[in-house]
N, C-alpha and C positions, 0 to 999 in steps of 0.2 A: 656035787653042785654042777648045774649045767653051765656051759661056756658063756651063755648070755647073762646068767646070774653073776658069774665071776666078773665079767666086764662091768656090770652095773655097780658092783661093790667097789671095784678099783676106781671107777669114774667118780663115785661118791666120795671116796677117800681123797682122791686128787682134788676134788672141789673143796673139801673141808680144810685141806692143808694151808692154802693162802689165808683163809679166814682165821684159822688158829694162830698162824704166825702174826697176822695183823693185830689180833686181839692181844697177844703177848707183847708186841711192840708198843701198842697203845698203853697198856698197863705200866710198862717200864718207863715210858716217857712221862706219864702222869705222875709217877712217883718221883722222877727227876725234877719235874716242874714244881712239885710241892716242896721239895728239899732245897731248891736253889732260890736265892733272893738276897735282900739286904742283910738278912740274918741267915747264915748257912745252917741247915739242919742236917747233921750226919745221918747216914742210913740207919744206924742202931737207934738213935733218938727218934727218927721219923717213924720207924716201925713201932716203937714203944708208944709214941703219941697216938698213932692210929689205933693201936690196941686199947689205949685209955678211952678214946672217944667211942669205940664200939661197945665198951663195957659201961659207958656213961659216967666215968670218973675222971673228968678233966681236972688237971692241976698243973700249975707252972706256966711259964711264959711260952715254952715250946708248944705245949698242947693248944694254947690260945692261938698262936701264929698258924699252926697247921689247920685247925678245925674252923676257926672264925675268919681267917684271912685268905689263906692260900688254897685250901681244898675246895671251897665254894667257887673260887675263880677258875681253877683248873677244870672242875667238873662242868661248869657253865661253858667254858671254852670248848670242851669236848662235845657237849650237847649242841651248841651253835654250829660247830663245824660239821657234825653229822647231819644236822637238819638241812643246812644249805647244800651239802653234797647230795643228799638223797633227793631234795627238791630239784636240784640241777639235773640229776639223772632222770627224774620223772619228766621234766620239761623237755629234755633232749629226746627222750623216747616218744613223747606225745607228738612233738613237732618233727620228729625224724631228722633232727639237725644237731650235730655236736657243738654248734656255736650258740645254742640256746642256754640261758642261765635263769636262776630263780627270779631275777628282777625284770624279766622280759615283759611282764604285763603291768609294770608300774608300781609294784609293791614297795620298792625302795623309795621311789619319789613320794608316794603317799605317806609312808612312815616318816620321811624327812620333813614333809610339810606339817604333819601333826606334831612332831617334836618341836619344830620351830615356832608354831603357834603357841604352844604351852610355854616355851622358854621366853617368848617375847611378851605375852599378855598375862602370864600367871600373876604378876604383881597387881594388876588392875582388875582381874576377873577371878574372884575367889574360887569358883567351882572348877576353873581350869587348874588351879594349884592343887585342889583336892584330887582331880583326875590324874595328874602326874604324867610325866613324859612317856614311860613305857606303855601305859594303857592308851594314851592318845595316839602314839605311833602304831600300836597294834590295830586299833580301830580304824585309823585312816588307811592303813595298808590294805585291810580287808575291804573297806569301802571303795578304794581305788580299783581293785581288781573286779569288784562287783559292777562298777560303772563301765569298765572296759568290756566286760562280758556282755552287758546289756547293749552297749553300742555296736558290738560285733555280731550279735545274734541276728540270724536271718530266718525268722520263723522258728522251726525246731532245729535248725542247723547252726553250727558254730564254726564257720570257715576259718582255717588257720591264718590265712593272709589277712583277713579283716581283723582277727584277734590281735595279731602282732602289730598291725598299723594303728589300731585303737590304743594299744598299750604304749606305743612310742609317742603318739600325740598327747594322750592324757599325762603320761609320765613327764614329757617335756614341759607341759604347761605347769604342772605342780613343781617341777624343779625351778622354773622361772619364778613362781610365786615364792618359793623358799628363798631364792636369791634376793628378791625384792624385800622380804622381811629382814634379811641380814643387812641390807643397805639402809633400810629405814630405821633399824635399831642397832647402831654400830656397837653400843656397849654390850649387846647380847651376841654379837656376831661370832666372837671367839668360842663361846659355849656351844652355839649351833654347829660351827665347823668341827669342833672337837667331837660332838655326837655323831656328825655325819661321817667322820673318818673311822669310827668304831673304836670301842675300848671295853675292857672287862674290869676297869679299875673300881667300879662300884658293885662288884658281884657280892652276893650274899645268899644265904639259904632262902630268905624270904623271896628273892627274885627268881631263884632257881626252880623252886617247886612248881609255881604256875606254868613255867615254860615246859618243864618235864610233863606235866599233866596234859598240856596241849599237844605235845609232840607224840605221845603214845598213840592216839588214834590216827594221826597223820602217818606215822611210820608203819603201823599195821596195814593201813590202806595201801600205801605205796608198795610195800613188800608183797602184799597179797595180790597185787596186779602185775607182778613180774611176768607171768606167762602171757597175759593179755598184751603187755607191751611188746613182747617178742613177736606175737602175731601181728600187731599193728605195723611192724616194720615191713611187712609184705605189701602194705598199701591198704587203704580203707575198704576198697571193694573186696579184696581178697580176705581181709579180716572178717568182714560181714558174712561172706560166704562160708567161712569156717565157724560161724556161730558166735562171734564176738559182738556184743552190742556196742558198736563203736562210739556213738554219741554219748551214751551213759558212762562208758569207761573213761573217755576223754574228760568229761565234766567232773567225774569223781576224782580223777588223778590231779586235774588242775586245782580242784578245791583242796585236796589233801596237801599238795605241794605249796599252795598259797598259804594255808594255815601254818605249815612248818616254817615257811619263810617269814611270815609276819611275826610269829612267836620269837624267832631268832633275832630279827631286826629290832623288835621292841625293847630288848634288854641289852643289845650289844651295839646298836647303830648299824650303819650300812657298811658291811665288810664285803668288798668286791672280789671277784675272780675265783672264790672257793668253789661255788657251784658250777663254774665253767671248767676249771682246771682239773679238779679231782676226778669227776666221773670220766672225763676223757682220758686221763692217765690210766685209770683202771681199765678202760676199754682197750687202750693200746697194749696193756700188759696181759690181759686175760680174755679178750674177746668181747663181743657185743651182747652176749646172752644176759638178760636182765636178772635172772635168778642168781647169777654169780655177781654181776656188776653192782646191783643195788646194795647188798649187804657190805661188799668190800668198799664201795663209795662212802658209805656211812662211817666205816672204821677208819679209812684213810682220811676222810674229811676231819674227823675228830683228832686224829694224830697230827695232821697238818696244822690245825688251828691251835692246838696246845703248844706245838713247837713255835708257831708264829708269835703267840702271846708271850711265851718264855723269852724269845729274842727281843720282843718289843719292850719288855720291862727290865731287861738286864743289860742290853748293849750299850746304853748311855746312862746307866744308873748313877745317881738317884732319879734322874729324869726318866720319862717314859714316852716312847714313840706310839702314836695310834696304830693299833694292830692292822687297820685297813691299809696303812702305808706299806707295811711289810708284805701283806698278801698281794698288793698291787705290784710291788717290786718283783715278786716271784711270778705272779700271774700274767703281767703285761708281756714280758718276753715269750712266755709260753703261748699266749694268745696269738702273738704275731707269727710264731712258728707254725701254729695250727692253721692260721689263715693262709700262710704261704703253702702249706701242705694241701689245703682244700683247693687253692688256685691251680696247683699242679695236677 
């Protein structure tokens, strides 16, 4: 084997090692999260319950707890964490800024406004009750980003500065509208605030499957654009000279990342800092190459979210802390440290 081939094989193995270790850690943490709770499930009983579910023969309380209550919640937390982290990595790559996050274009504000409208008016408007909070949040998140994109477009161009400014303005306006709804309907304010802070308390297989179906094309599109993202870091002019269709790639990545963000927010609420913290942590540990960064960001985001949700539901049990509070407590100091580093 030639020396160049040996180097290629060694490099590929070195690249697979972090992903393999991260995948093993994620599997272990998910098993831990399924077993820990108000009813402790020992490892032997947990493995037996998982085997019963895979064979389609559920029986007993433990099997019900594992398959109907905890496993959907843990899997949904992993999917949401992976989605937000991948979307954050895509946004940071598109805007060439490690301070970008999945909510930069107003998806969180739009989802929050949609959820607040349903929670406030569902009793008086029957079709809003049939629509439900997740679907309303998802639709409003997509609509908000579409409006932001239309406002920022200049002919066939989509300037980054105009896109960010439009996102800030539209997002701030929708956040103000959500606050007004909370003040105008004080009896619904607690429910709106609870949703805005994020939770997996109502996780179920019925909620999980549509999210997974929406995430598949988003994840494929983001991972498939890893090489193009690497080239974009050289600048738009250099990327165009190297044959990358800059406008099309940016629009496709923004659409895929927005779809992933909207799907995650629609079922879990607004969970902050995950899309900011995790991709940058991977970048600091393994470099800025997106072919390694994006898969690891997805795995680390899933791992981080499962741990955050486990902590949220056990630290003050039987009460439960909104998972967004936990991610903010971790992500806030990290963001400040990152900002300080950028200033230096």
